[in-house]
DONULUM-680160 format. One line per 4 residues: their letters; for each residue x, y, z of C-alpha. Coordinates in Angstrom, 3 decimals. Layout:
<nodes>
a = X Y Z; ... $
</nodes>
This chain:
<nodes>
mrys = 10.451 28.126 -19.398; 8.345 29.698 -16.976; 4.730 30.583 -17.577; 1.846 31.875 -15.371 $
fydi = -1.638 30.070 -15.596; -2.737 33.440 -16.675; -0.776 33.840 -19.839; -1.517 30.370 -20.918 $
ldnf = -5.286 30.955 -20.732; -4.738 34.705 -22.368; -2.999 32.496 -25.056; -5.296 30.136 -25.520 $
tkne = -8.155 32.396 -25.512; -6.427 34.529 -28.542; -6.547 31.626 -30.783; -9.702 31.306 -32.440 $
slln = -9.134 27.861 -33.795; -8.934 26.280 -30.473; -12.442 28.237 -29.550; -13.984 26.124 -32.328 $
tdsr = -15.332 23.507 -30.273; -18.516 22.585 -32.031; -18.299 18.896 -30.768; -18.340 17.570 -27.651 $
yisq = -14.923 15.760 -28.253; -11.449 17.623 -27.915; -10.661 15.117 -31.031; -12.783 17.279 -33.305 $
ikif = -10.910 20.558 -32.448; -8.121 20.735 -35.333; -5.321 21.268 -33.486; -2.876 19.293 -35.072 $
gdev = -4.842 17.876 -38.095; -6.466 14.969 -39.570; -3.119 13.042 -39.755; -2.108 13.733 -36.316 $
qqkl = -5.608 12.679 -35.268; -5.906 9.770 -37.153; -2.937 8.187 -35.425; -4.477 9.128 -32.147 $
ekln = -7.125 6.771 -32.977; -5.079 4.254 -33.937; -2.916 3.974 -30.582; -2.793 0.998 -28.397 $
vfii = -2.617 2.577 -24.919; -1.696 0.835 -21.327; -2.464 3.266 -18.799; -1.571 2.147 -15.159 $
gaga = -3.815 3.207 -12.369; -7.243 4.625 -12.084; -7.133 6.712 -9.256; -7.075 10.579 -9.096 $
lgce = -4.630 11.037 -11.940; -5.869 7.899 -14.133; -9.215 9.122 -14.087; -8.464 12.493 -15.167 $
ilky = -6.075 11.162 -17.734; -8.716 8.544 -19.120; -11.358 11.738 -19.425; -8.894 13.259 -21.723 $
lamm = -8.092 10.272 -23.834; -12.033 9.459 -24.529; -12.251 13.255 -25.654; -9.269 13.233 -27.753 $
gvst = -10.441 9.933 -29.671; -7.885 7.459 -28.611; -8.225 4.114 -29.577; -11.365 4.484 -31.548 $
qkds = -9.979 2.671 -34.568; -10.527 -0.799 -35.412; -8.036 -2.995 -33.814; -6.820 -0.522 -31.338 $
ilsi = -7.382 -0.865 -27.610; -6.751 1.438 -24.906; -6.306 -1.010 -21.684; -6.451 -0.066 -18.127 $
tdhd = -5.434 -1.822 -14.922; -6.240 -0.917 -11.407; -6.463 -3.429 -8.488; -8.205 -0.917 -5.734 $
iiek = -11.763 -1.443 -5.060; -13.850 1.671 -4.882; -14.243 3.633 -1.724; -16.007 6.615 -0.487 $
snln = -12.814 8.691 -0.030; -12.273 8.447 -3.581; -15.406 10.194 -4.739; -14.186 13.932 -3.872 $
rqfl = -11.386 13.526 -6.372; -12.125 10.739 -8.898; -14.910 11.666 -10.680; -15.561 8.611 -12.814 $
frek = -16.908 7.155 -9.891; -20.273 7.254 -8.070; -21.864 5.895 -4.725; -23.598 3.075 -6.363 $
dise = -19.938 1.919 -7.296; -19.360 1.562 -3.649; -22.311 -0.457 -2.674; -21.565 -2.970 -5.776 $
nkhk = -18.276 -3.252 -4.683; -16.667 -2.689 -8.030; -13.309 -2.424 -9.220; -12.067 1.079 -10.559 $
aeca = -10.399 -0.095 -13.575; -14.055 -1.424 -14.775; -15.849 1.579 -13.589; -13.402 3.973 -15.462 $
isai = -14.114 1.905 -18.713; -18.083 2.278 -18.163; -17.500 6.324 -17.295; -15.518 6.821 -20.384 $
rtmn = -17.536 4.882 -22.952; -20.498 7.450 -22.181; -18.512 10.208 -23.151; -17.366 8.546 -26.474 $
enin = -19.123 5.544 -27.210; -16.552 4.548 -30.069; -13.500 4.081 -27.541; -12.116 0.052 -27.567 $
crcf = -11.135 -0.423 -23.884; -10.127 -3.521 -21.529; -9.979 -3.651 -17.778; -7.417 -5.514 -15.933 $
felv = -7.492 -5.879 -11.877; -3.606 -6.849 -11.949; -0.825 -4.851 -9.750; 2.079 -4.604 -12.860 $
sens = 5.022 -6.293 -10.937; 7.143 -9.456 -11.244; 4.637 -11.455 -9.790; 1.990 -10.596 -12.856 $
enif = 4.146 -11.215 -16.018; 1.960 -14.088 -16.895; -0.590 -11.657 -17.675; 1.547 -8.513 -18.621 $
dskf = 4.029 -10.855 -20.436; 6.449 -9.565 -23.448; 3.554 -9.831 -26.480; 1.399 -7.812 -24.235 $
fksq = 4.090 -4.873 -23.669; 4.970 -4.801 -27.340; 1.579 -4.743 -28.633; 1.791 -1.041 -26.992 $
davi = 2.372 2.264 -28.823; 2.436 4.045 -25.338; 2.247 3.257 -21.825; 1.046 5.824 -19.022 $
lavd = 2.000 5.808 -15.283; -0.624 6.980 -13.314; 0.326 5.270 -10.049; 1.287 6.217 -6.606 $
nfea = 4.417 4.733 -5.625; 7.985 4.557 -6.836; 8.589 0.905 -7.268; 5.476 0.475 -9.813 $
rtyv = 7.164 3.413 -11.869; 10.737 2.066 -11.979; 9.517 -1.219 -12.798; 7.227 -0.614 -15.815 $
skkc = 9.883 2.258 -17.134; 12.335 -0.545 -17.170; 10.098 -2.583 -19.208; 9.550 0.460 -21.820 $
eeyk = 13.006 0.913 -21.992; 13.503 -2.854 -22.607; 10.519 -3.251 -25.293; 11.390 0.498 -26.569 $
ipyf = 8.018 1.942 -25.943; 7.252 5.422 -25.259; 6.169 6.076 -21.900; 4.665 8.834 -19.701 $
ncgt = 4.442 9.857 -16.364; 2.909 12.269 -13.869; 2.591 12.547 -10.184; 1.084 14.940 -7.595 $
egay = 1.845 15.943 -4.101; -0.906 18.665 -2.973; -0.595 21.990 -4.835; 2.548 20.298 -6.794 $
anfg = 2.506 18.025 -9.751; 5.040 16.920 -12.454; 4.993 15.153 -15.831; 7.261 13.757 -18.320 $
aymp = 7.733 12.123 -21.719; 10.434 9.370 -22.291; 11.635 7.788 -25.805; 13.772 4.750 -25.254 $
gitk = 16.956 4.941 -26.842; 16.825 8.624 -27.926; 15.747 10.273 -24.132; 17.589 9.607 -21.102 $
pasf = 15.561 7.177 -18.931; 12.930 8.087 -16.514; 14.509 7.899 -12.804; 12.676 7.383 -9.717 $
pktk = 14.106 8.025 -6.211; 14.116 4.660 -4.135; 11.186 4.649 -1.524; 12.114 6.237 1.748 $
knqi = 12.599 3.695 4.507; 11.019 4.575 7.770; 13.437 6.630 9.812; 11.919 6.695 13.306 $
ppct = 14.523 5.306 15.627; 13.466 1.373 16.817; 13.577 2.795 20.495; 11.155 5.757 19.446 $
lkff = 8.971 3.079 18.353; 8.957 0.552 21.095; 9.419 2.705 24.328; 8.885 6.060 23.547 $
psni = 6.310 7.254 20.842; 5.319 10.641 20.949; 2.759 11.165 17.995; -0.008 9.288 16.422 $
thcv = 2.697 8.452 13.523; 4.759 6.713 15.704; 2.075 4.669 16.744; 0.687 3.710 13.307 $
swsc = 4.203 2.959 12.109; 4.324 0.708 15.374; 0.888 -1.125 14.203; 1.872 -1.879 11.041 $
nhfk = 5.139 -3.521 12.365; 3.132 -5.770 14.585; 1.077 -6.342 11.512; 4.073 -7.804 9.507 $
nffn = 5.039 -9.649 12.205; 1.860 -11.280 13.181; 0.563 -12.109 9.926; 3.355 -12.387 7.618 $
enik = 6.496 -13.108 9.232; 5.227 -15.434 11.718; 2.893 -17.380 9.171; 5.808 -17.898 7.052 $
ytks = 7.920 -19.505 9.263; 4.883 -21.485 10.774; 4.349 -22.703 7.054; 8.025 -23.624 6.760 $
lynd = 7.672 -25.737 10.143; 4.589 -27.435 8.428; 6.287 -28.380 5.230; 10.104 -28.740 6.747 $
inll = 10.990 -28.815 10.169; 14.857 -29.177 9.506; 14.462 -26.440 7.153; 12.758 -24.043 9.659 $
feel = 15.888 -24.603 12.098; 18.057 -23.943 9.757; 16.452 -20.869 8.396; 16.544 -19.564 12.070 $
kqkk = 20.388 -20.396 12.652; 21.217 -18.620 9.403; 20.093 -15.566 10.970; 22.599 -15.843 13.615 $
lesr = 20.219 -15.289 16.418; 20.794 -15.787 20.274; 19.627 -19.249 21.341; 17.196 -17.780 23.766 $
iiyk = 15.343 -15.783 20.548; 15.142 -18.775 18.610; 13.759 -21.130 21.382; 11.456 -18.219 21.937 $
kikk = 10.397 -18.035 18.042; 10.118 -21.863 17.835; 7.886 -22.008 20.720; 5.717 -19.443 18.875 $
yfkl = 5.616 -20.992 15.699; 4.655 -24.489 17.355; 1.910 -22.974 18.941; 0.381 -21.572 15.422 $
fkis = 1.287 -24.650 13.974; -1.272 -26.568 16.460; -3.839 -23.713 16.019; -4.096 -24.459 12.770 $
nekd = -3.700 -28.307 12.638; -6.458 -28.430 15.302; -8.601 -25.544 13.087; -9.865 -24.314 16.774 $
fskc = -10.989 -20.538 16.310; -11.175 -20.255 20.310; -7.085 -20.666 20.272; -7.054 -17.769 17.893 $
ikfs = -9.157 -15.655 20.463; -6.618 -16.979 23.173; -3.575 -15.983 21.157; -4.963 -12.413 20.501 $
ikky = -5.943 -11.721 24.229; -2.130 -13.148 25.403; -1.111 -10.429 22.976; -3.144 -7.469 23.954 $
yklf = -2.126 -8.349 27.794; 1.652 -8.747 26.598; 1.565 -5.351 24.220; -0.497 -2.760 26.008 $
inni = -0.411 -3.604 29.571; 2.730 -6.057 30.510; 5.071 -4.453 28.151; 4.123 -0.626 29.648 $
nntl = 4.413 -2.180 33.261; 7.697 -3.278 32.106; 8.837 -0.167 30.727; 7.796 1.688 34.313 $
rnyp = 9.672 -1.147 36.188; 12.709 -0.072 34.521; 12.104 3.562 33.761; 10.103 4.628 37.100 $
pdki = 7.832 7.652 36.794; 10.352 9.731 39.339; 13.249 8.560 37.089; 16.169 11.120 36.957 $
nkit = 18.543 11.500 34.091; 21.972 11.216 35.456; 23.840 12.832 33.079; 21.339 15.643 32.734 $
gkkf = 20.042 15.749 36.211; 16.316 16.359 34.723; 13.619 14.182 35.085; 13.542 11.432 32.659 $
wigd = 10.146 11.301 31.436; 10.214 14.870 29.877; 9.678 15.865 26.482; 9.296 13.546 23.810 $
krlp = 9.327 11.010 26.562; 5.624 10.501 27.354; 5.183 9.089 30.407; 2.759 5.375 29.719 $
hpls = 0.225 3.887 31.492; -1.041 0.282 31.303; -5.137 -0.217 30.087; -7.327 -2.639 31.057 $
fnla = -8.840 -5.200 29.500; -12.334 -4.629 29.016; -14.506 -5.999 26.019; -17.158 -3.339 26.933 $
ndic = -14.566 -0.854 25.508; -15.097 -0.757 21.444; -11.666 -0.263 20.502; -10.526 -3.055 23.068 $
fkyi = -13.175 -5.707 21.288; -12.404 -4.589 17.893; -8.543 -5.183 18.484; -9.367 -8.772 19.839 $
kcfs = -12.011 -9.566 16.951; -9.410 -8.122 14.246; -6.661 -9.791 15.439; -8.216 -13.130 15.710 $
clla = -10.045 -13.289 12.625; -7.272 -12.221 10.495; -5.069 -14.899 12.478; -7.892 -17.487 11.746 $
ncld = -7.416 -16.407 7.552; -3.628 -17.216 8.073; -4.154 -20.283 9.482; -6.569 -21.577 7.172 $
inlv = -9.578 -21.810 9.721; -12.813 -21.476 7.885; -15.285 -18.609 9.783; -18.399 -19.070 7.671 $
nvni = -20.298 -20.674 10.107; -19.002 -19.043 13.086; -20.897 -16.240 15.525; -17.364 -14.607 15.813 $
desi = -18.710 -11.680 18.696; -20.582 -14.270 20.351; -17.344 -16.860 20.465; -15.128 -13.560 21.636 $
knyc = -17.684 -12.975 24.602; -18.137 -16.259 25.598; -14.378 -17.038 25.557; -13.198 -14.093 27.561 $
knfv = -15.959 -14.908 30.314; -14.021 -18.040 31.589; -10.312 -16.577 30.633; -7.811 -16.556 33.473 $
vnef = -5.318 -13.817 33.246; -1.822 -14.151 34.484; -0.402 -12.148 37.091; 2.411 -9.518 35.745 $
pkkk = 5.554 -11.652 35.609; 8.379 -11.031 37.570; 11.569 -9.558 36.481; 13.083 -12.056 34.208 $
tfed = 16.742 -13.821 34.511; 18.026 -15.503 31.653; 20.142 -18.790 31.469; 23.392 -19.532 29.465 $
kiyy = 23.416 -20.538 25.702; 23.896 -24.171 26.716; 20.540 -23.929 28.549; 18.667 -22.733 25.707 $
dnki = 20.594 -25.133 23.293; 19.070 -27.850 24.890; 15.573 -26.251 25.148; 15.761 -25.804 21.363 $
qemk = 16.558 -29.578 21.179; 13.712 -30.776 23.292; 11.307 -28.398 20.971; 12.359 -30.101 18.430 $
dkil = 11.733 -33.390 19.625; 8.418 -32.459 20.831; 7.844 -31.193 17.422; 8.577 -34.320 15.727 $
lynk = 6.822 -36.425 18.282; 3.491 -34.221 17.827; 3.826 -34.496 13.872; 4.016 -38.557 14.439 $
ntkk = 1.276 -38.937 16.888; -0.841 -36.387 15.392; -2.601 -36.484 12.205; -1.680 -33.705 9.866 $
sein = -4.451 -31.462 8.726; -4.273 -30.013 5.090; -3.732 -26.328 5.539; -3.227 -23.529 2.921 $
yhii = -1.435 -21.061 5.007; -2.135 -17.256 3.932; 0.761 -14.613 4.340; -0.978 -11.249 4.505 $
eyek = 0.712 -8.030 3.180; -1.301 -4.823 4.524; -3.366 -3.280 1.701; -4.490 -0.010 2.474 $
dstd = -7.334 -0.311 -0.108; -8.149 -4.034 0.717; -11.464 -5.341 0.851; -10.805 -7.235 4.209 $
pfql = -12.047 -4.492 6.703; -10.212 -6.184 9.331; -6.955 -4.900 7.798; -7.511 -1.455 8.414 $
dfiy = -9.403 -1.861 11.422; -6.393 -3.994 13.013; -4.161 -1.077 12.354; -6.653 1.532 13.724 $
sssi = -7.625 -0.234 16.991; -4.300 -1.100 17.831; -2.845 2.447 16.956; -5.520 4.208 18.897 $
lrae = -4.695 1.631 22.124; -1.062 2.537 21.429; -2.097 6.286 21.693; -3.882 5.751 24.864 $
nfni = -0.798 3.630 26.664; 1.223 7.135 26.131; -1.484 9.880 26.241; -1.009 10.886 22.498 $
dkqd = -3.857 12.433 21.073; -6.346 10.175 19.069; -7.181 10.544 14.881; -10.104 9.094 13.318 $
kfki = -9.884 5.779 11.161; -9.478 8.069 7.927; -6.187 9.760 9.213; -4.941 6.267 10.445 $
kila = -5.558 4.829 6.827; -3.518 7.966 5.303; -0.763 7.573 7.500; -0.586 3.890 7.770 $
gkim = -0.980 3.833 3.666; 1.629 6.713 3.211; -1.154 8.334 1.082; 0.035 11.495 -0.440 $
psli = -2.581 14.456 -0.382; -4.254 14.902 -3.332; -5.872 18.067 -5.130; -8.156 17.522 -8.073 $
tsss = -7.118 20.578 -9.746; -3.562 20.196 -9.694; -4.443 16.527 -10.634; -6.623 17.639 -13.835 $
aisg = -3.954 19.981 -14.526; -0.903 17.971 -14.905; -3.128 14.935 -16.653; -3.959 17.625 -19.593 $
llal = -0.328 18.448 -20.062; 0.504 14.702 -20.259; -2.158 14.093 -22.528; -0.806 16.367 -25.144 $
qlya = 2.503 14.480 -25.154; 0.233 11.818 -27.125; -0.123 14.809 -29.573; 3.460 14.806 -29.786 $
lcqn = 3.828 11.093 -30.033; 1.761 11.109 -33.212; 3.662 14.003 -34.962; 6.903 13.450 -36.972 $
nnfk = 10.087 13.610 -35.259; 7.958 13.428 -32.094; 10.402 13.038 -29.426; 11.952 16.652 -30.331 $
nfki = 8.690 17.779 -29.266; 8.528 15.880 -26.136; 8.235 17.732 -22.869; 9.163 17.132 -18.901 $
gmld = 7.738 20.009 -16.458; 6.095 20.597 -13.596; 3.625 23.054 -12.095; 2.737 24.216 -8.666 $
ladn = -0.825 25.946 -8.001; 0.462 27.286 -4.691; 2.516 29.889 -6.860; 0.643 29.593 -10.224 $
tinv = 3.485 28.949 -12.106; 4.523 26.310 -14.697; 8.121 24.949 -15.736; 8.458 23.272 -18.961 $
atps = 11.837 21.834 -20.383; 13.018 19.544 -22.813; 13.830 15.726 -21.987; 17.475 14.985 -21.932 $
llkd = 18.538 13.347 -24.810; 21.106 10.127 -25.291; 23.242 11.564 -27.952; 24.258 15.195 -29.190 $
ey = 22.918 14.312 -32.731; 19.269 14.085 -31.690 $
</nodes>
């Protein structure tokens, strides 16, 4: 069925029973009768996500009187902290919540209780995944009458829908993208399960990211890759070196890498291991400065050495640096440049966190400035020549012996390594600042137009644009599905559908059933 919003509004206003709004709560509008209302009030509902969609759904649930009877409960989980950018579309939050560094789930509960003081609710601050199954276990899921998905990624939706199918719990999903939004209601064993696309992998060619970026998206993706390499993969292998050196060598061999690459990686991991063992923040600063020179100066010079500015494409006869291939230039190292300083600071602090180096009593800014006064820059290296495999095999054995000797002669510190995953809403400001500063520096290398931090955050977090009007409308359609749940033969009243504010239409359909007799 295809309706105009105005058709629906006209139909709504013609029905006098829908206009009997003596109470502030929708729960007292006698649309479906007392029996349905009582069932609503007794529901145990689990809503995952308290962002733009979650806030709107929670508002409706409070006004509908959901989970207001004794022994019923509305459970909310969201691991995010409220940020200023949330306030333009997540109306359950206020500016004071930002200054108090509160979680979305916590504030959402407080807000809906002001709408309906009888609502019973509790909050969690965990992602729903395999890592939180000690909290959201089988007992927890089996106690739910309905689960509502208001999350912003397909991985979470897929995981939760499988849990609901396993435990035979009705579940509801909705999502938005700009003016477009969709919703769905599913009854395990009766309707076909929800299906979600797999997250699209980065389709940017590696050579574009490494040598020929042409827009800010390429720069941000490049920065995210380096974040993962520096603060996740490197630390994981450094931790392996700390725990079992033989296991580390076996893991690297299984990757079937060239001996030259294995030797290079082991040298790096050993360097990081020594920094963590010696608890020396100045070594973190040194490591970050060297990476700055490598990424933004030496690598660019090396690219220009291989592809000089006047290079001609042998196939086309045209200049090589043309079109999407933007001629790069190396940067200078200058701490007076705010972006340069921010990069060194973020890199150093994130690395210190990964390597379990306490910075509580460290004046970070002064430490960086003082260290850089005496830092000696190596000249741009000559073009490398590589030795044969036997040479690097011998170097690997030498490195292994060196590490064993170091462990034998040096007292090992207790090290609690931290492997960091980039999180767009992390309370650690160094995460976003690292992505921002490295993206801007990369953009400067290739004369790409810069963007502000908010735009970089959107690109790095792959955040979909959200309109409060589409969020509110689709949340209302989803909330109506709870009325269907509380009616006899409720699955026959379930709906799936979409709306598009751009052309002012709604499409609604009945979910596909598993068996024809239903």
